[in-house]
PDB file of N, CA, C and O in Angstrom:
ATOM      1  N   UNK A   1       0.757  -1.107   0.122  1.00  0.00           N
ATOM      2  CA  UNK A   1       0.180   0.002  -0.024  1.00  0.00           C
ATOM      3  C   UNK A   1       1.073   1.374  -0.120  1.00  0.00           C
ATOM      4  O   UNK A   1       2.071   1.656   0.544  1.00  0.00           O
ATOM      5  N   UNK A   2       0.570   1.972  -0.909  1.00  0.00           N
ATOM      6  CA  UNK A   2       1.408   3.235  -1.191  1.00  0.00           C
ATOM      7  C   UNK A   2       0.740   4.688  -0.631  1.00  0.00           C
ATOM      8  O   UNK A   2      -0.463   4.918  -0.511  1.00  0.00           O
ATOM      9  N   UNK A   3       1.710   5.477  -0.366  1.00  0.00           N
ATOM     10  CA  UNK A   3       0.983   6.866   0.094  1.00  0.00           C
ATOM     11  C   UNK A   3       1.075   7.903  -1.050  1.00  0.00           C
ATOM     12  O   UNK A   3       1.937   7.810  -1.924  1.00  0.00           O
ATOM     13  N   UNK A   4       0.258   8.784  -1.017  1.00  0.00           N
ATOM     14  CA  UNK A   4       0.436   9.877  -1.966  1.00  0.00           C
ATOM     15  C   UNK A   4      -0.803  10.924  -1.993  1.00  0.00           C
ATOM     16  O   UNK A   4      -1.560  11.007  -1.026  1.00  0.00           O
ATOM     17  N   UNK A   5      -0.933  11.556  -2.919  1.00  0.00           N
ATOM     18  CA  UNK A   5      -1.904  12.493  -3.020  1.00  0.00           C
ATOM     19  C   UNK A   5      -3.036  12.421  -4.040  1.00  0.00           C
ATOM     20  O   UNK A   5      -2.858  12.175  -5.233  1.00  0.00           O
ATOM     21  N   UNK A   6      -4.173  12.648  -3.486  1.00  0.00           N
ATOM     22  CA  UNK A   6      -5.380  12.652  -4.412  1.00  0.00           C
ATOM     23  C   UNK A   6      -5.502  13.913  -5.179  1.00  0.00           C
ATOM     24  O   UNK A   6      -5.460  14.932  -4.489  1.00  0.00           O
ATOM     25  N   UNK A   7      -5.639  14.061  -6.414  1.00  0.00           N
ATOM     26  CA  UNK A   7      -6.075  15.479  -6.905  1.00  0.00           C
ATOM     27  C   UNK A   7      -7.618  15.117  -7.735  1.00  0.00           C
ATOM     28  O   UNK A   7      -7.793  14.422  -8.736  1.00  0.00           O
ATOM     29  N   UNK A   8      -8.459  15.749  -7.037  1.00  0.00           N
ATOM     30  CA  UNK A   8      -9.990  15.787  -7.439  1.00  0.00           C
ATOM     31  C   UNK A   8     -10.521  16.788  -7.837  1.00  0.00           C
ATOM     32  O   UNK A   8     -10.406  17.870  -7.260  1.00  0.00           O
ATOM     33  N   UNK A   9     -11.212  16.601  -8.920  1.00  0.00           N
ATOM     34  CA  UNK A   9     -12.258  17.874  -9.238  1.00  0.00           C
ATOM     35  C   UNK A   9     -13.636  17.340  -9.236  1.00  0.00           C
ATOM     36  O   UNK A   9     -13.893  16.567 -10.158  1.00  0.00           O
ATOM     37  N   UNK A  10     -14.466  17.568  -8.484  1.00  0.00           N
ATOM     38  CA  UNK A  10     -15.671  16.723  -8.210  1.00  0.00           C
ATOM     39  C   UNK A  10     -16.481  17.595  -7.419  1.00  0.00           C
ATOM     40  O   UNK A  10     -16.110  18.696  -7.014  1.00  0.00           O
ATOM     41  N   UNK A  11     -17.882  16.940  -7.156  1.00  0.00           N
ATOM     42  CA  UNK A  11     -18.776  17.339  -6.219  1.00  0.00           C
ATOM     43  C   UNK A  11     -19.030  16.239  -5.263  1.00  0.00           C
ATOM     44  O   UNK A  11     -19.041  15.094  -5.713  1.00  0.00           O
ATOM     45  N   UNK A  12     -19.234  16.437  -4.009  1.00  0.00           N
ATOM     46  CA  UNK A  12     -19.540  15.333  -3.086  1.00  0.00           C
ATOM     47  C   UNK A  12     -20.338  15.414  -1.935  1.00  0.00           C
ATOM     48  O   UNK A  12     -20.360  16.453  -1.276  1.00  0.00           O
ATOM     49  N   UNK A  13     -21.029  14.377  -1.607  1.00  0.00           N
ATOM     50  CA  UNK A  13     -21.896  13.966  -0.716  1.00  0.00           C
ATOM     51  C   UNK A  13     -21.447  13.149   0.371  1.00  0.00           C
ATOM     52  O   UNK A  13     -20.488  12.415   0.129  1.00  0.00           O
ATOM     53  N   UNK A  14     -21.937  13.127   1.505  1.00  0.00           N
ATOM     54  CA  UNK A  14     -21.630  12.227   2.312  1.00  0.00           C
ATOM     55  C   UNK A  14     -21.921  10.751   2.109  1.00  0.00           C
ATOM     56  O   UNK A  14     -23.080  10.353   1.991  1.00  0.00           O
ATOM     57  N   UNK A  15     -20.845   9.916   2.068  1.00  0.00           N
ATOM     58  CA  UNK A  15     -20.945   8.742   1.992  1.00  0.00           C
ATOM     59  C   UNK A  15     -20.571   8.233   0.361  1.00  0.00           C
ATOM     60  O   UNK A  15     -20.741   7.092  -0.067  1.00  0.00           O
ATOM     61  N   UNK A  16     -20.007   9.432  -0.425  1.00  0.00           N
ATOM     62  CA  UNK A  16     -19.857   9.003  -1.803  1.00  0.00           C
ATOM     63  C   UNK A  16     -18.621   8.256  -1.844  1.00  0.00           C
ATOM     64  O   UNK A  16     -17.810   8.359  -0.924  1.00  0.00           O
ATOM     65  N   UNK A  17     -18.423   7.530  -2.820  1.00  0.00           N
ATOM     66  CA  UNK A  17     -17.170   6.543  -3.212  1.00  0.00           C
ATOM     67  C   UNK A  17     -16.306   7.555  -3.986  1.00  0.00           C
ATOM     68  O   UNK A  17     -16.702   8.513  -4.650  1.00  0.00           O
ATOM     69  N   UNK A  18     -15.010   7.134  -3.758  1.00  0.00           N
ATOM     70  CA  UNK A  18     -13.752   7.995  -4.545  1.00  0.00           C
ATOM     71  C   UNK A  18     -13.121   7.115  -5.000  1.00  0.00           C
ATOM     72  O   UNK A  18     -12.732   6.172  -4.311  1.00  0.00           O
ATOM     73  N   UNK A  19     -12.867   7.243  -6.341  1.00  0.00           N
ATOM     74  CA  UNK A  19     -11.896   6.463  -7.241  1.00  0.00           C
ATOM     75  C   UNK A  19     -10.595   7.113  -7.651  1.00  0.00           C
ATOM     76  O   UNK A  19     -10.587   8.308  -7.947  1.00  0.00           O
ATOM     77  N   UNK A  20      -9.465   6.364  -7.682  1.00  0.00           N
ATOM     78  CA  UNK A  20      -8.324   7.055  -8.210  1.00  0.00           C
ATOM     79  C   UNK A  20      -7.631   6.162  -9.176  1.00  0.00           C
ATOM     80  O   UNK A  20      -7.919   4.965  -9.172  1.00  0.00           O
ATOM     81  N   UNK A  21      -6.763   6.618  -9.986  1.00  0.00           N
ATOM     82  CA  UNK A  21      -6.068   5.810 -10.738  1.00  0.00           C
ATOM     83  C   UNK A  21      -4.797   5.408 -10.130  1.00  0.00           C
ATOM     84  O   UNK A  21      -4.502   5.928  -9.054  1.00  0.00           O
ATOM     85  N   UNK A  22      -3.977   4.533 -10.679  1.00  0.00           N
ATOM     86  CA  UNK A  22      -2.837   3.990 -10.099  1.00  0.00           C
ATOM     87  C   UNK A  22      -1.675   4.946  -9.921  1.00  0.00           C
ATOM     88  O   UNK A  22      -0.707   4.608  -9.240  1.00  0.00           O
ATOM     89  N   UNK A  23      -1.733   5.991 -10.444  1.00  0.00           N
ATOM     90  CA  UNK A  23      -0.766   7.099 -10.076  1.00  0.00           C
ATOM     91  C   UNK A  23      -1.065   8.345  -9.152  1.00  0.00           C
ATOM     92  O   UNK A  23      -0.406   9.351  -8.888  1.00  0.00           O
ATOM     93  N   UNK A  24      -2.478   7.835  -8.710  1.00  0.00           N
ATOM     94  CA  UNK A  24      -2.840   8.605  -7.465  1.00  0.00           C
ATOM     95  C   UNK A  24      -3.677   9.707  -7.983  1.00  0.00           C
ATOM     96  O   UNK A  24      -4.004  10.487  -7.088  1.00  0.00           O
ATOM     97  N   UNK A  25      -4.205  10.060  -9.374  1.00  0.00           N
ATOM     98  CA  UNK A  25      -5.074  11.194  -9.791  1.00  0.00           C
ATOM     99  C   UNK A  25      -6.449  10.757  -9.820  1.00  0.00           C
ATOM    100  O   UNK A  25      -6.712   9.580 -10.067  1.00  0.00           O
ATOM    101  N   UNK A  26      -7.351  11.618  -9.585  1.00  0.00           N
ATOM    102  CA  UNK A  26      -8.800  11.435  -9.523  1.00  0.00           C
ATOM    103  C   UNK A  26      -9.215  10.708 -10.919  1.00  0.00           C
ATOM    104  O   UNK A  26      -8.594  10.909 -11.963  1.00  0.00           O
ATOM    105  N   UNK A  27     -10.141   9.991 -10.835  1.00  0.00           N
ATOM    106  CA  UNK A  27     -10.636   9.247 -11.978  1.00  0.00           C
ATOM    107  C   UNK A  27     -12.021   8.809 -11.613  1.00  0.00           C
ATOM    108  O   UNK A  27     -12.220   7.758 -11.004  1.00  0.00           O
ATOM    109  N   UNK A  28     -13.033   9.665 -12.011  1.00  0.00           N
ATOM    110  CA  UNK A  28     -14.556   9.309 -11.568  1.00  0.00           C
ATOM    111  C   UNK A  28     -15.097  10.730 -11.391  1.00  0.00           C
ATOM    112  O   UNK A  28     -14.522  11.818 -11.447  1.00  0.00           O
ATOM    113  N   UNK A  29     -16.385  10.396 -11.158  1.00  0.00           N
ATOM    114  CA  UNK A  29     -17.335  11.539 -10.664  1.00  0.00           C
ATOM    115  C   UNK A  29     -17.906  11.294  -9.268  1.00  0.00           C
ATOM    116  O   UNK A  29     -18.454  10.201  -9.121  1.00  0.00           O
ATOM    117  N   UNK A  30     -17.879  12.005  -8.361  1.00  0.00           N
ATOM    118  CA  UNK A  30     -18.245  11.676  -6.986  1.00  0.00           C
ATOM    119  C   UNK A  30     -19.464  12.715  -6.567  1.00  0.00           C
ATOM    120  O   UNK A  30     -19.203  13.878  -6.259  1.00  0.00           O
ATOM    121  N   UNK A  31     -20.742  12.228  -6.580  1.00  0.00           N
ATOM    122  CA  UNK A  31     -22.042  12.810  -6.206  1.00  0.00           C
ATOM    123  C   UNK A  31     -22.195  14.025  -6.873  1.00  0.00           C
ATOM    124  O   UNK A  31     -21.632  14.164  -7.958  1.00  0.00           O
ATOM    125  N   UNK A  32     -23.055  15.185  -6.266  1.00  0.00           N
ATOM    126  CA  UNK A  32     -23.163  16.532  -6.497  1.00  0.00           C
ATOM    127  C   UNK A  32     -23.051  17.359  -5.380  1.00  0.00           C
ATOM    128  O   UNK A  32     -23.282  16.926  -4.252  1.00  0.00           O
ATOM    129  N   UNK A  33     -22.741  18.429  -5.579  1.00  0.00           N
ATOM    130  CA  UNK A  33     -22.427  19.343  -4.360  1.00  0.00           C
ATOM    131  C   UNK A  33     -23.363  20.256  -4.044  1.00  0.00           C
ATOM    132  O   UNK A  33     -24.406  20.369  -4.688  1.00  0.00           O
ATOM    133  N   UNK A  34     -23.011  21.102  -2.852  1.00  0.00           N
ATOM    134  CA  UNK A  34     -23.642  22.065  -2.438  1.00  0.00           C
ATOM    135  C   UNK A  34     -23.080  23.630  -2.474  1.00  0.00           C
ATOM    136  O   UNK A  34     -22.671  24.227  -3.470  1.00  0.00           O
ATOM    137  N   UNK A  35     -23.158  24.047  -1.335  1.00  0.00           N
ATOM    138  CA  UNK A  35     -22.979  25.649  -1.192  1.00  0.00           C
ATOM    139  C   UNK A  35     -21.530  25.699  -0.624  1.00  0.00           C
ATOM    140  O   UNK A  35     -20.723  26.466  -1.150  1.00  0.00           O
ATOM    141  N   UNK A  36     -21.192  24.972   0.349  1.00  0.00           N
ATOM    142  CA  UNK A  36     -19.950  25.476   1.165  1.00  0.00           C
ATOM    143  C   UNK A  36     -18.603  24.795   0.281  1.00  0.00           C
ATOM    144  O   UNK A  36     -18.651  23.732  -0.337  1.00  0.00           O
ATOM    145  N   UNK A  37     -17.438  25.677   0.395  1.00  0.00           N
ATOM    146  CA  UNK A  37     -16.248  25.228  -0.121  1.00  0.00           C
ATOM    147  C   UNK A  37     -15.390  24.197   0.813  1.00  0.00           C
ATOM    148  O   UNK A  37     -14.166  24.093   0.731  1.00  0.00           O
ATOM    149  N   UNK A  38     -16.103  23.548   1.594  1.00  0.00           N
ATOM    150  CA  UNK A  38     -15.324  22.669   2.361  1.00  0.00           C
ATOM    151  C   UNK A  38     -15.834  21.305   2.558  1.00  0.00           C
ATOM    152  O   UNK A  38     -17.041  21.086   2.662  1.00  0.00           O
ATOM    153  N   UNK A  39     -14.816  20.253   2.621  1.00  0.00           N
ATOM    154  CA  UNK A  39     -15.285  19.129   2.827  1.00  0.00           C
ATOM    155  C   UNK A  39     -14.193  18.098   3.803  1.00  0.00           C
ATOM    156  O   UNK A  39     -12.973  18.166   3.657  1.00  0.00           O
ATOM    157  N   UNK A  40     -14.644  17.458   4.481  1.00  0.00           N
ATOM    158  CA  UNK A  40     -13.684  16.527   5.293  1.00  0.00           C
ATOM    159  C   UNK A  40     -14.011  15.203   5.318  1.00  0.00           C
ATOM    160  O   UNK A  40     -15.144  14.792   5.572  1.00  0.00           O
ATOM    161  N   UNK A  41     -12.934  14.418   5.031  1.00  0.00           N
ATOM    162  CA  UNK A  41     -13.256  12.821   4.967  1.00  0.00           C
ATOM    163  C   UNK A  41     -11.743  12.070   5.079  1.00  0.00           C
ATOM    164  O   UNK A  41     -10.646  12.625   5.018  1.00  0.00           O
ATOM    165  N   UNK A  42     -11.997  10.814   5.238  1.00  0.00           N
ATOM    166  CA  UNK A  42     -10.721  10.006   5.524  1.00  0.00           C
ATOM    167  C   UNK A  42     -10.922   8.843   4.570  1.00  0.00           C
ATOM    168  O   UNK A  42     -11.942   8.157   4.503  1.00  0.00           O
ATOM    169  N   UNK A  43      -9.578   8.675   3.677  1.00  0.00           N
ATOM    170  CA  UNK A  43      -9.653   7.542   2.836  1.00  0.00           C
ATOM    171  C   UNK A  43      -8.509   6.694   3.025  1.00  0.00           C
ATOM    172  O   UNK A  43      -7.558   7.024   3.734  1.00  0.00           O
ATOM    173  N   UNK A  44      -8.591   5.525   2.357  1.00  0.00           N
ATOM    174  CA  UNK A  44      -7.393   4.324   2.543  1.00  0.00           C
ATOM    175  C   UNK A  44      -7.347   3.809   1.155  1.00  0.00           C
ATOM    176  O   UNK A  44      -8.304   3.171   0.714  1.00  0.00           O
ATOM    177  N   UNK A  45      -6.473   4.006   0.560  1.00  0.00           N
ATOM    178  CA  UNK A  45      -6.165   3.392  -0.898  1.00  0.00           C
ATOM    179  C   UNK A  45      -5.114   2.433  -1.026  1.00  0.00           C
ATOM    180  O   UNK A  45      -4.018   2.686  -0.526  1.00  0.00           O
ATOM    181  N   UNK A  46      -5.320   1.346  -1.648  1.00  0.00           N
ATOM    182  CA  UNK A  46      -4.161   0.502  -2.137  1.00  0.00           C
ATOM    183  C   UNK A  46      -3.916   0.607  -3.416  1.00  0.00           C
ATOM    184  O   UNK A  46      -4.623   0.030  -4.242  1.00  0.00           O
ATOM    185  N   UNK A  47      -2.988   1.279  -3.718  1.00  0.00           N
ATOM    186  CA  UNK A  47      -2.612   1.645  -5.253  1.00  0.00           C
ATOM    187  C   UNK A  47      -1.909   0.369  -5.834  1.00  0.00           C
ATOM    188  O   UNK A  47      -1.316   0.609  -6.886  1.00  0.00           O
ATOM    189  N   UNK A  48      -1.843  -0.736  -5.466  1.00  0.00           N
ATOM    190  CA  UNK A  48      -1.576  -2.062  -6.111  1.00  0.00           C
ATOM    191  C   UNK A  48      -2.800  -2.445  -6.633  1.00  0.00           C
ATOM    192  O   UNK A  48      -2.801  -3.061  -7.699  1.00  0.00           O
ATOM    193  N   UNK A  49      -4.113  -2.125  -5.926  1.00  0.00           N
ATOM    194  CA  UNK A  49      -5.439  -2.320  -6.794  1.00  0.00           C
ATOM    195  C   UNK A  49      -6.372  -1.309  -6.460  1.00  0.00           C
ATOM    196  O   UNK A  49      -7.279  -1.491  -5.649  1.00  0.00           O
ATOM    197  N   UNK A  50      -6.129  -0.012  -7.197  1.00  0.00           N
ATOM    198  CA  UNK A  50      -6.641   1.055  -6.976  1.00  0.00           C
ATOM    199  C   UNK A  50      -7.918   1.201  -6.880  1.00  0.00           C
ATOM    200  O   UNK A  50      -8.554   1.694  -7.812  1.00  0.00           O
ATOM    201  N   UNK A  51      -8.523   0.788  -5.704  1.00  0.00           N
ATOM    202  CA  UNK A  51      -9.879   0.951  -5.385  1.00  0.00           C
ATOM    203  C   UNK A  51     -10.006   1.574  -4.083  1.00  0.00           C
ATOM    204  O   UNK A  51      -9.255   1.040  -3.266  1.00  0.00           O
ATOM    205  N   UNK A  52     -10.677   2.488  -3.630  1.00  0.00           N
ATOM    206  CA  UNK A  52     -10.766   2.953  -2.277  1.00  0.00           C
ATOM    207  C   UNK A  52     -11.336   1.730  -1.288  1.00  0.00           C
ATOM    208  O   UNK A  52     -12.334   1.031  -1.463  1.00  0.00           O
ATOM    209  N   UNK A  53     -10.425   1.706  -0.255  1.00  0.00           N
ATOM    210  CA  UNK A  53     -10.758   0.820   0.626  1.00  0.00           C
ATOM    211  C   UNK A  53     -11.810   1.243   1.566  1.00  0.00           C
ATOM    212  O   UNK A  53     -12.681   0.454   1.931  1.00  0.00           O
ATOM    213  N   UNK A  54     -11.755   2.522   1.987  1.00  0.00           N
ATOM    214  CA  UNK A  54     -12.854   3.045   2.798  1.00  0.00           C
ATOM    215  C   UNK A  54     -12.736   4.613   2.607  1.00  0.00           C
ATOM    216  O   UNK A  54     -11.709   5.257   2.397  1.00  0.00           O
ATOM    217  N   UNK A  55     -14.081   5.087   2.736  1.00  0.00           N
ATOM    218  CA  UNK A  55     -14.208   6.652   2.391  1.00  0.00           C
ATOM    219  C   UNK A  55     -15.326   6.911   3.306  1.00  0.00           C
ATOM    220  O   UNK A  55     -16.435   6.377   3.290  1.00  0.00           O
ATOM    221  N   UNK A  56     -14.786   7.992   4.270  1.00  0.00           N
ATOM    222  CA  UNK A  56     -15.919   8.537   5.174  1.00  0.00           C
ATOM    223  C   UNK A  56     -15.801  10.028   5.055  1.00  0.00           C
ATOM    224  O   UNK A  56     -14.943  10.765   5.541  1.00  0.00           O
ATOM    225  N   UNK A  57     -16.890  10.337   4.269  1.00  0.00           N
ATOM    226  CA  UNK A  57     -17.295  11.797   3.996  1.00  0.00           C
ATOM    227  C   UNK A  57     -18.081  12.502   5.047  1.00  0.00           C
ATOM    228  O   UNK A  57     -19.309  12.421   5.070  1.00  0.00           O
ATOM    229  N   UNK A  58     -17.377  13.218   5.950  1.00  0.00           N
ATOM    230  CA  UNK A  58     -17.919  13.672   6.964  1.00  0.00           C
ATOM    231  C   UNK A  58     -18.816  15.003   6.877  1.00  0.00           C
ATOM    232  O   UNK A  58     -19.760  15.156   7.652  1.00  0.00           O
ATOM    233  N   UNK A  59     -18.518  15.862   6.001  1.00  0.00           N
ATOM    234  CA  UNK A  59     -19.138  17.137   5.629  1.00  0.00           C
ATOM    235  C   UNK A  59     -18.659  17.363   4.212  1.00  0.00           C
ATOM    236  O   UNK A  59     -17.497  17.502   3.827  1.00  0.00           O
ATOM    237  N   UNK A  60     -19.867  17.372   3.454  1.00  0.00           N
ATOM    238  CA  UNK A  60     -19.619  17.372   2.206  1.00  0.00           C
ATOM    239  C   UNK A  60     -20.540  18.230   1.282  1.00  0.00           C
ATOM    240  O   UNK A  60     -21.039  17.742   0.268  1.00  0.00           O
ATOM    241  N   UNK A  61     -20.729  19.402   1.628  1.00  0.00           N
ATOM    242  CA  UNK A  61     -21.267  20.509   0.964  1.00  0.00           C
ATOM    243  C   UNK A  61     -20.269  21.273   0.135  1.00  0.00           C
ATOM    244  O   UNK A  61     -19.652  22.206   0.648  1.00  0.00           O
ATOM    245  N   UNK A  62     -20.092  20.952  -1.032  1.00  0.00           N
ATOM    246  CA  UNK A  62     -19.147  21.678  -1.902  1.00  0.00           C
ATOM    247  C   UNK A  62     -19.534  22.187  -3.080  1.00  0.00           C
ATOM    248  O   UNK A  62     -20.538  21.699  -3.599  1.00  0.00           O
ATOM    249  N   UNK A  63     -18.855  23.227  -3.725  1.00  0.00           N
ATOM    250  CA  UNK A  63     -19.165  23.884  -5.011  1.00  0.00           C
ATOM    251  C   UNK A  63     -19.105  22.989  -6.092  1.00  0.00           C
ATOM    252  O   UNK A  63     -18.614  21.875  -5.915  1.00  0.00           O
ATOM    253  N   UNK A  64     -19.618  23.393  -7.391  1.00  0.00           N
ATOM    254  CA  UNK A  64     -19.434  22.606  -8.388  1.00  0.00           C
ATOM    255  C   UNK A  64     -17.839  22.714  -8.745  1.00  0.00           C
ATOM    256  O   UNK A  64     -17.211  23.696  -8.349  1.00  0.00           O
ATOM    257  N   UNK A  65     -17.214  21.707  -9.485  1.00  0.00           N
ATOM    258  CA  UNK A  65     -15.678  21.599  -9.862  1.00  0.00           C
ATOM    259  C   UNK A  65     -14.729  22.254  -8.856  1.00  0.00           C
ATOM    260  O   UNK A  65     -13.905  23.075  -9.258  1.00  0.00           O
ATOM    261  N   UNK A  66     -14.819  21.902  -7.484  1.00  0.00           N
ATOM    262  CA  UNK A  66     -13.688  22.405  -6.569  1.00  0.00           C
ATOM    263  C   UNK A  66     -12.632  21.554  -6.906  1.00  0.00           C
ATOM    264  O   UNK A  66     -12.838  20.520  -7.542  1.00  0.00           O
ATOM    265  N   UNK A  67     -11.393  21.935  -6.494  1.00  0.00           N
ATOM    266  CA  UNK A  67     -10.266  21.273  -6.571  1.00  0.00           C
ATOM    267  C   UNK A  67      -9.890  20.704  -5.104  1.00  0.00           C
ATOM    268  O   UNK A  67      -9.670  21.486  -4.179  1.00  0.00           O
ATOM    269  N   UNK A  68      -9.836  19.502  -4.964  1.00  0.00           N
ATOM    270  CA  UNK A  68      -9.054  18.883  -3.635  1.00  0.00           C
ATOM    271  C   UNK A  68      -7.908  18.199  -3.718  1.00  0.00           C
ATOM    272  O   UNK A  68      -7.756  17.321  -4.568  1.00  0.00           O
ATOM    273  N   UNK A  69      -7.025  18.509  -2.891  1.00  0.00           N
ATOM    274  CA  UNK A  69      -5.668  17.670  -2.767  1.00  0.00           C
ATOM    275  C   UNK A  69      -5.788  17.355  -1.231  1.00  0.00           C
ATOM    276  O   UNK A  69      -5.874  18.156  -0.301  1.00  0.00           O
ATOM    277  N   UNK A  70      -5.772  15.894  -1.203  1.00  0.00           N
ATOM    278  CA  UNK A  70      -5.884  15.187  -0.220  1.00  0.00           C
ATOM    279  C   UNK A  70      -4.902  14.222   0.001  1.00  0.00           C
ATOM    280  O   UNK A  70      -4.728  13.474  -0.961  1.00  0.00           O
ATOM    281  N   UNK A  71      -4.124  13.990   1.098  1.00  0.00           N
ATOM    282  CA  UNK A  71      -3.008  13.222   1.491  1.00  0.00           C
ATOM    283  C   UNK A  71      -3.950  11.889   1.857  1.00  0.00           C
ATOM    284  O   UNK A  71      -5.004  11.937   2.490  1.00  0.00           O
ATOM    285  N   UNK A  72      -3.279  10.609   1.272  1.00  0.00           N
ATOM    286  CA  UNK A  72      -3.698   9.306   1.496  1.00  0.00           C
ATOM    287  C   UNK A  72      -2.729   8.541   2.136  1.00  0.00           C
ATOM    288  O   UNK A  72      -1.607   9.035   2.025  1.00  0.00           O
ATOM    289  N   UNK A  73      -2.784   7.360   2.856  1.00  0.00           N
ATOM    290  CA  UNK A  73      -1.970   6.613   3.034  1.00  0.00           C
ATOM    291  C   UNK A  73      -2.725   5.262   3.478  1.00  0.00           C
ATOM    292  O   UNK A  73      -3.922   5.107   3.718  1.00  0.00           O
ATOM    293  N   UNK A  74      -1.574   4.246   3.520  1.00  0.00           N
ATOM    294  CA  UNK A  74      -2.237   2.993   4.114  1.00  0.00           C
ATOM    295  C   UNK A  74      -1.154   1.786   4.601  1.00  0.00           C
ATOM    296  O   UNK A  74      -1.577   0.739   5.091  1.00  0.00           O
TER     297      UNK A  74
END
């Protein structure tokens, strides 16, 4: 399991899934957003099998096409 950075441009809801490519970049669409530019969540990604192992979106009211840079590790 590798560590790195997820680069996402998406809208997120609580409980939405997040997918990344094997180089750690965002790949997919995550829900639809709201009005606040903040989102808090925890993820654990295995880049040898690049599917999110767990995602916990705690607060996910975000604007359309926001950019998120989040550290992940496993």
